[in-house]
C-alpha positions as CSV (number, residue, x, y, z in Angstrom):
1,M,30.5,-25.0,35.8
2,N,31.1,-22.1,38.1
3,N,30.3,-18.4,37.5
4,A,33.4,-17.9,35.5
5,V,31.9,-19.6,32.4
6,N,32.3,-17.6,29.2
7,Y,30.2,-17.7,26.1
8,F,32.6,-20.1,24.3
9,K,32.5,-22.6,27.2
10,A,28.7,-22.3,27.5
11,R,28.4,-23.0,23.8
12,Q,30.9,-25.9,24.0
13,W,28.8,-27.4,26.8
14,A,25.6,-27.0,24.8
15,F,27.1,-28.6,21.7
16,S,28.2,-31.7,23.7
17,F,25.0,-32.0,25.6
18,I,22.8,-31.7,22.5
19,E,25.0,-34.2,20.5
20,A,24.9,-36.6,23.4
21,H,21.2,-36.8,23.0
22,G,21.5,-37.4,19.2
23,L,20.1,-34.1,18.1
24,E,21.4,-31.4,15.7
25,A,24.0,-29.4,17.6
26,D,23.5,-26.3,15.5
27,A,20.7,-25.5,17.9
28,A,23.3,-24.5,20.4
29,D,24.2,-21.4,18.4
30,L,20.7,-20.7,17.4
31,L,19.5,-20.6,21.0
32,L,22.5,-18.6,22.3
33,C,22.3,-16.0,19.5
34,D,18.6,-15.6,19.9
35,Q,18.8,-15.3,23.7
36,M,21.5,-12.6,23.5
37,G,20.1,-10.8,20.4
38,W,23.3,-11.5,18.4
39,N,24.2,-12.7,15.0
40,E,27.0,-15.3,14.6
41,A,29.7,-12.6,14.1
42,Q,28.7,-11.0,17.3
43,L,28.8,-14.3,19.1
44,L,32.4,-14.8,17.9
45,M,33.3,-11.3,19.2
46,H,31.9,-12.2,22.6
47,F,33.3,-15.7,22.9
48,R,35.8,-14.9,25.7
49,D,33.5,-12.6,27.6
50,P,32.2,-13.9,31.0
51,M,28.6,-14.9,30.8
52,P,26.3,-13.4,33.5
53,D,25.0,-16.1,35.8
54,E,21.3,-15.5,34.9
55,E,22.1,-15.7,31.2
56,W,23.9,-19.0,31.8
57,Q,21.0,-20.3,33.8
58,Q,18.5,-19.3,31.1
59,Y,20.7,-20.9,28.4
60,Q,20.9,-24.2,30.2
61,T,17.1,-24.2,30.7
62,N,16.5,-23.6,26.9
63,V,19.1,-26.2,25.9
64,Q,17.5,-28.7,28.3
65,K,14.0,-27.9,26.9
66,F,15.3,-28.4,23.3
67,V,16.7,-31.8,24.4
68,D,13.4,-32.6,26.0
69,G,11.6,-32.2,22.7
70,W,10.7,-28.5,22.5
71,P,11.1,-27.3,18.9
72,A,13.8,-24.6,18.8
73,Q,11.3,-22.2,17.0
74,Y,9.0,-22.2,20.1
75,L,12.0,-21.5,22.4
76,T,13.2,-18.6,20.2
77,G,9.6,-17.5,19.3
78,K,10.5,-17.2,15.6
79,A,10.7,-19.1,12.4
80,Y,11.7,-18.3,8.8
81,F,9.4,-18.7,5.8
82,Y,10.0,-17.6,2.2
83,G,12.7,-15.2,3.5
84,L,10.5,-13.6,6.1
85,Q,11.0,-13.8,9.8
86,L,7.7,-14.8,11.5
87,K,6.7,-14.9,15.2
88,V,5.5,-18.4,16.2
89,T,3.8,-19.5,19.4
90,E,2.3,-22.8,20.5
91,A,-1.0,-21.5,19.1
92,T,0.5,-21.8,15.6
93,L,2.1,-24.5,13.6
94,I,5.8,-23.9,12.7
95,P,5.9,-23.1,9.0
96,R,7.5,-25.9,7.0
97,P,9.9,-25.6,4.0
98,E,7.5,-27.8,1.8
99,T,4.9,-25.1,2.1
100,E,7.2,-22.6,0.4
101,E,6.6,-24.7,-2.8
102,L,2.9,-24.0,-2.6
103,V,3.7,-20.3,-2.6
104,D,6.0,-20.8,-5.6
105,W,3.2,-22.4,-7.5
106,I,0.8,-19.6,-7.0
107,L,3.5,-16.9,-7.8
108,A,4.3,-18.9,-11.0
109,D,0.6,-18.8,-12.0
110,Y,-0.1,-15.1,-11.4
111,D,2.0,-12.1,-12.1
112,E,1.4,-8.6,-10.8
113,Q,-2.2,-8.1,-11.8
114,P,-4.4,-7.3,-8.8
115,L,-6.5,-10.1,-7.4
116,K,-8.3,-11.1,-4.2
117,L,-6.7,-14.0,-2.3
118,L,-7.9,-15.8,0.9
119,D,-5.6,-17.9,3.0
120,V,-7.8,-20.3,5.0
121,G,-6.4,-21.6,8.3
122,T,-3.5,-19.1,8.1
123,G,-1.8,-19.8,11.5
124,T,1.2,-17.5,11.6
125,G,0.1,-15.9,8.4
126,A,3.0,-17.6,6.5
127,I,1.4,-18.3,3.2
128,G,-0.7,-15.1,2.9
129,L,2.0,-12.8,4.1
130,A,4.7,-14.4,1.8
131,L,2.3,-13.9,-1.2
132,K,1.5,-10.3,-0.1
133,F,5.2,-9.5,0.2
134,E,5.9,-10.8,-3.3
135,R,2.7,-9.3,-4.8
136,P,2.1,-6.0,-2.9
137,N,-1.0,-5.0,-4.9
138,W,-2.9,-8.2,-4.2
139,D,-5.9,-7.9,-1.8
140,V,-5.1,-10.6,0.8
141,T,-7.3,-11.9,3.6
142,L,-6.1,-14.2,6.4
143,S,-8.6,-16.4,8.2
144,D,-8.4,-18.8,11.1
145,I,-10.7,-20.5,13.6
146,S,-8.2,-19.7,16.4
147,A,-8.2,-16.1,17.8
148,D,-4.8,-16.8,19.3
149,A,-3.4,-17.7,15.8
150,L,-4.9,-14.6,14.3
151,T,-3.3,-12.5,17.0
152,V,0.1,-13.9,15.9
153,A,-0.7,-13.4,12.2
154,N,-1.6,-9.8,12.9
155,Q,1.6,-9.2,14.8
156,N,3.5,-10.7,11.9
157,A,1.7,-8.5,9.4
158,T,2.5,-5.4,11.5
159,A,6.1,-6.3,11.9
160,L,6.4,-6.8,8.1
161,N,4.4,-3.6,7.5
162,E,2.0,-5.5,5.3
163,S,-1.6,-4.4,4.9
164,V,-3.9,-7.5,5.0
165,K,-7.4,-8.3,6.3
166,F,-8.2,-10.7,9.1
167,V,-11.3,-12.9,9.7
168,Q,-12.0,-15.3,12.5
169,S,-13.9,-18.1,10.9
170,D,-14.4,-21.8,11.0
171,L,-13.2,-22.4,7.5
172,L,-15.5,-20.3,5.2
173,N,-18.5,-19.9,7.6
174,D,-17.9,-16.2,8.4
175,V,-16.0,-15.3,5.2
176,D,-17.8,-12.7,3.0
177,G,-17.0,-11.9,-0.6
178,K,-15.6,-13.7,-3.6
179,Y,-12.0,-14.5,-4.3
180,D,-9.8,-15.2,-7.3
181,V,-7.6,-17.5,-5.3
182,I,-8.2,-19.5,-2.1
183,V,-5.2,-21.2,-0.6
184,S,-5.0,-23.4,2.5
185,N,-2.6,-25.6,4.3
186,P,-5.2,-27.2,6.5
187,P,-5.1,-29.9,9.2
188,Y,-4.7,-33.2,7.2
189,I,-3.2,-35.8,9.4
190,A,-5.3,-38.8,10.2
191,E,-5.6,-39.9,13.9
192,D,-4.1,-43.3,13.1
193,E,-0.8,-41.6,11.9
194,R,0.1,-40.4,15.4
195,K,2.4,-43.3,15.8
196,Y,4.6,-42.1,13.0
197,M,5.0,-38.5,14.2
198,D,7.8,-36.8,16.1
199,R,7.2,-36.5,19.8
200,S,8.1,-32.8,19.7
201,V,5.3,-32.1,17.2
202,L,2.7,-34.1,19.1
203,E,3.6,-32.5,22.5
204,H,4.0,-28.9,21.4
205,E,2.3,-28.0,18.2
206,P,-1.5,-27.3,18.2
207,E,-3.6,-30.4,17.5
208,I,-6.3,-28.3,15.9
209,A,-3.8,-27.4,13.2
210,L,-2.6,-31.0,12.7
211,F,-5.4,-33.6,12.8
212,A,-8.6,-34.0,10.8
213,P,-11.3,-36.7,10.8
214,H,-12.2,-39.0,7.8
215,H,-8.5,-40.1,7.4
216,G,-7.4,-36.5,7.4
217,L,-9.7,-35.5,4.5
218,A,-12.5,-33.8,6.4
219,I,-11.3,-30.2,5.8
220,Y,-10.9,-30.7,2.0
221,Q,-14.4,-32.2,2.0
222,R,-15.9,-29.3,3.8
223,I,-14.1,-26.6,1.7
224,A,-15.2,-28.4,-1.5
225,A,-18.8,-28.5,-0.3
226,E,-18.9,-24.9,1.1
227,C,-16.6,-22.8,-1.1
228,T,-18.8,-22.0,-4.2
229,P,-20.3,-18.7,-2.7
230,N,-16.7,-17.4,-2.1
231,L,-15.3,-18.1,-5.6
232,K,-15.2,-15.8,-8.5
233,L,-15.6,-17.0,-12.1
234,H,-12.4,-18.9,-13.1
235,A,-11.1,-18.9,-9.6
236,R,-8.4,-21.3,-8.5
237,M,-7.8,-23.1,-5.2
238,Y,-4.4,-24.4,-3.9
239,F,-4.0,-26.8,-1.1
240,E,-1.2,-28.5,0.8
241,I,-1.9,-32.2,1.3
242,G,-0.5,-35.3,3.0
243,F,1.9,-37.3,0.9
244,H,-0.5,-40.1,0.3
245,Q,-3.7,-38.0,-0.1
246,G,-3.2,-36.8,-3.7
247,Q,-5.7,-39.0,-5.4
248,A,-8.3,-38.8,-2.6
249,V,-8.2,-35.0,-2.6
250,K,-8.3,-34.9,-6.4
251,Q,-11.4,-37.0,-6.4
252,I,-13.1,-34.8,-3.7
253,F,-12.8,-31.7,-5.9
254,E,-13.5,-33.5,-9.2
255,K,-16.7,-34.8,-7.8
256,Q,-17.8,-31.4,-6.5
257,F,-16.6,-29.5,-9.7
258,P,-16.9,-31.9,-12.6
259,Q,-15.7,-29.2,-15.1
260,A,-12.6,-28.3,-13.0
261,N,-9.0,-29.2,-13.9
262,V,-7.5,-30.7,-10.7
263,E,-3.7,-31.3,-10.7
264,V,-1.6,-33.0,-8.0
265,R,2.0,-31.8,-7.7
266,Q,5.0,-33.3,-5.9
267,D,7.4,-31.6,-3.6
268,I,11.1,-31.5,-3.8
269,N,11.2,-35.0,-2.2
270,Q,8.9,-36.5,-4.9
271,H,6.0,-36.8,-2.5
272,D,2.5,-35.7,-3.5
273,R,2.2,-32.4,-1.6
274,M,0.0,-29.9,-3.4
275,V,-3.3,-29.8,-5.3
276,R,-4.5,-27.0,-7.6
277,V,-8.2,-26.7,-8.6
278,K,-8.8,-24.6,-11.7
279,L,-12.4,-23.7,-12.3
């Protein structure tokens, strides 16, 4: 195309190019609106305007990256979770819709009464920030082993004007105090599952947030073994799990806490996805 390309033609090219590679063509609008800072109505208004050459070059680059396997969220730098817009970088996992169901479960279990909650391995801050948004009088702490991830979580908390605490910690090692609720969406993928995973996830999302030893169970084993000093009486813990880990994770916590009630819950797709430990 020559310099006379307008936004409509640019978008048309992107749709065809993305579809030709067997991908979701909606990304064409997402990438264009984000690049220009527009919503879809503004895009329509500008359809016939000429597109400056540098914008056209940038758009082609982003569309090519998307086709090459870059997740759109890393190209736009944002993702949506529980109605909140969150910054994402390659230091953080992209929040997934299934994880919203974990937030639902906690909100269903607790109403407005004040409590102390810890989100372990918070990444973007998605779980903790969504809970704080819904329950403003909760005392929420976000922890992560990654300083880069905590920087992103901090930026998200600031953008959402939410007052939360941050702790850099390898799981619970440097976490002080006792909590009513501990929640975590930890790394839970086994190394031998790489072959089933999307190339875009393997190439761009942080491995430290994806994989765990012992068939993906290592983090649950460590939290079970180390969490007692951080739990109040009658505390609860909530975890996201891999779809075939329900019974294994249940057994880990039942062995550590014989008196606990441990429940496995399925997600919207009828896969085991969450575990609640009631002490």
